[in-house]
C-alpha positions as CSV (number, residue, x, y, z in Angstrom):
1,M,243.2,114.0,245.2
2,P,246.0,116.0,242.7
3,E,245.1,117.0,239.5
4,L,246.5,115.7,235.8
5,S,245.3,118.2,233.6
6,R,242.4,120.3,233.6
7,F,240.6,121.4,230.2
8,Y,237.2,123.1,228.5
9,G,235.9,123.1,232.1
10,I,236.6,119.4,233.0
11,V,239.1,118.5,236.0
12,I,241.1,114.6,235.5
13,K,242.1,113.5,238.8
14,M,243.8,111.2,240.4
15,Y,243.7,109.5,244.2
16,Y,246.7,108.5,245.1
17,D,247.4,104.7,246.4
18,D,243.8,103.5,245.2
19,H,242.2,100.4,245.1
20,N,242.6,98.2,241.3
21,P,242.3,98.9,238.6
22,P,244.1,101.6,237.2
23,H,241.7,103.8,236.7
24,F,241.0,108.5,236.4
25,H,238.3,110.6,238.0
26,A,237.2,112.9,235.5
27,E,234.5,115.9,237.0
28,Y,232.9,118.6,234.6
29,G,230.1,121.1,236.8
30,S,229.1,118.2,238.7
31,E,229.2,115.5,237.1
32,Q,231.6,112.7,237.7
33,M,232.7,109.3,236.0
34,V,235.7,106.7,236.5
35,V,237.6,105.8,233.2
36,D,239.4,102.7,234.0
37,A,243.1,103.5,232.1
38,N,243.6,100.3,230.9
39,T,240.9,100.2,228.5
40,L,239.2,102.9,229.2
41,A,235.8,102.1,229.8
42,V,233.8,103.8,232.2
43,I,234.0,102.3,235.6
44,R,230.7,104.6,236.8
45,G,229.1,107.9,236.5
46,R,228.6,110.0,233.7
47,L,229.3,113.1,232.4
48,S,227.3,114.4,228.9
49,P,228.1,113.2,226.3
50,R,230.3,116.1,224.8
51,A,232.2,115.6,228.2
52,M,232.1,112.6,227.7
53,G,233.7,112.2,223.9
54,L,236.8,114.6,224.8
55,V,237.3,113.0,227.8
56,M,238.0,109.8,226.1
57,E,239.9,111.6,223.1
58,W,242.0,112.8,225.7
59,A,242.2,109.3,227.6
60,A,243.1,108.0,224.0
61,L,246.0,110.2,223.4
62,H,247.5,109.9,226.3
63,Q,246.8,106.3,227.8
64,D,251.2,106.0,228.4
65,G,250.6,108.8,230.8
66,L,247.6,108.0,232.7
67,L,249.7,104.2,233.6
68,R,252.6,106.4,235.0
69,A,250.5,108.4,236.5
70,W,248.5,105.9,238.6
71,Q,252.6,103.9,239.4
72,Q,253.3,107.4,240.4
73,A,250.2,107.1,242.3
74,T,250.1,103.8,243.7
75,N,254.5,105.0,245.2
76,M,253.2,107.8,246.6
77,E,255.7,110.0,244.2
78,P,254.4,113.2,242.4
79,L,252.5,113.0,240.0
80,D,253.3,113.8,236.4
81,R,250.8,116.0,234.9
82,I,249.4,115.5,231.7
83,A,248.8,118.1,228.9
84,P,245.6,119.1,228.4
85,L,243.1,118.7,224.8
86,S,243.7,121.1,222.8
């Protein structure tokens, strides 16, 4: 699964040719969460409150990039990296 971004030990990934709705995967240690890229609602899983807050802050800042990456993944194109949260 291609990595879109990495910050504070959190890894953001997206699968190629994945099912709808557009979404991304966030991993922090052994914790995993899947987030809808349109609404930023958690689809499944969970992260610690601090990690979840960082992911949601990052996603709100980069929602357009996430949706662009979804289109790239759907079209089996290389995914653009998205800047980490700093």
